[in-house]
Phi, psi and omega in degrees: 000136179263130180262128178270151177294145180288136178281153176303146181299142177247020178291144177303147183241140178267129181242127174262141187235118173271148187220169163264137185259024181283346178248249183254352178295150180244358179154233183260133183243163179230141174218160177248127177257131180255105181296338180290328183242347183074021185256159177239137176283161177304144181287140176233139179288128179243336177220122174270114183202155183279130172043059176281077189279346174213142185234153172216142179244141171290165189302326182281354177079357184265342179256127184238132179239130185223131173284155164247104188275091175266156180285340179238159182301323183290343178258003189250140184200165167245132181248138177243133182228152171241134178277131178253108184294329183295323181253355182055045180224163175254130180255130177290124178266319180194157176222124184232145179290150176238184166291173185292138175059060175293123185242003182203146172223138178221152180249135180200124169053045176085009180229154168252138180239135172245140173266118186257102191295305181288323179291340180065032186220174175240134175247132185246122183243130172288140178257123180282172182300327181276000179096349178290161180249143176272189179297139182272155173247122182273123183253127177239149183239149188306119182282157171264146186303129175079008182233103180289139181277134173225092182288130187240341181198159181227123190225110177301140179292157181302328181273357178078004185273345184206179172233151173251137183238124180267129177247099183296320184295319183261002181052052179225156174235123179261141168253124184237144170235119183053039177082357183258132182293129177254323178206160179221123180252119181263133173252159178304143180303139181098355176285305177074064179300135186239293181238159183228159172218159184227145175293157183299324182278359177075015183265338187230139175241144178238129177240127177271121180268113185296312190285321181269347179068034180240161171252123176264130181251126184237143161280137176270113184241161183305327182271359179138201182267136180241113183292130177234349177200146169224126187226144184287134168257310175267112183259006183241008175075034179291327179069029183218037178298145194236305192222157185213135179211148172268151172293157182304329179273357177076007185273341183224149178235142183235144179218137180264146183226138185234173170083329171215136177047052187305136180173192183241126173274142175244129179239142170269138182262122178281173185301323181273002179099350178293160187246150171227121181286127185240345184197162174218131184238121180285145178235186171290189187282129174067063174291126185252247176288149173217167181212149173259146174296155181305326178279347177081013183269349177223155172231129181246137186238133172275110183257095192299309190279351171256005174054054179197163168255134179248144183247130177237138173275142181245129176278114184295331182281320185255342183082354186287141179261144176227128179295133178270343186087353179279129176223161176230121179287128177199138186286122172049057177286140181222350181215133181235125183224130176281136177258000000 
């Protein structure tokens, strides 16, 4: 008897959508994506909250953490929710202040971390057994003269032993263990590291530089990050690169670019982790965060300024994206997370 390889699951997937509430959005929305048809169900509001511009889920999918990105510290917070399957609702567990303009949240080793863009700081919150968060400690790092700090992201290392923190303002990446700096990687001023991705084997790190529109490729070494390649993602000088992800098999890397010729760059990953740009796919205006389905057969993009989510089919063999024409209307979407 011949055994055939198992096909990727076609079970419907739940997608949570973070938004800006400056227009008609009211908070966090939910939609169902059907991989069998490539369709999205109508969006439904599941959490009413101000400016939930970035979301993070605990491993069991029942604990949800969402920033409230205010322009001032008094308007900025991290919210913790628990999903109740019996009522199909999210219950607020706690809301704690952060530094000004939290634009990212990540979970690591019993803590939640927010990257506070305007505040130029990192806030670290202990997570209790019930998923609620305690009072945060705001962490600031020694500035360099004339370079304002704008912390933009927090990324747990592949081995789980540390976190990497991107500072767009100072063009630096910090490696921290328990909030203490272990290494600092400086990039030329004007690069503006924003988001990061890591190879499956934990040997290579990729940083998307928002201001220069480039991807920096690093070897991960005991003493820190060692730059080995920098390649253009944005080739037209838009200065607004946003998000970066590897395909589930690690063979392709994708990066979103805004402000000019908005779209997604596709890179092929060589054996040593270096990149070769192979394609560019146009999207609507201001593609922000994007996500690949767990099987890697689709890529969904939050297109903020066109108030929609766009669906692209992905060729697993070539990495190339093709627009399906499927969209979901939603006001100012900026973050997509599978539950």
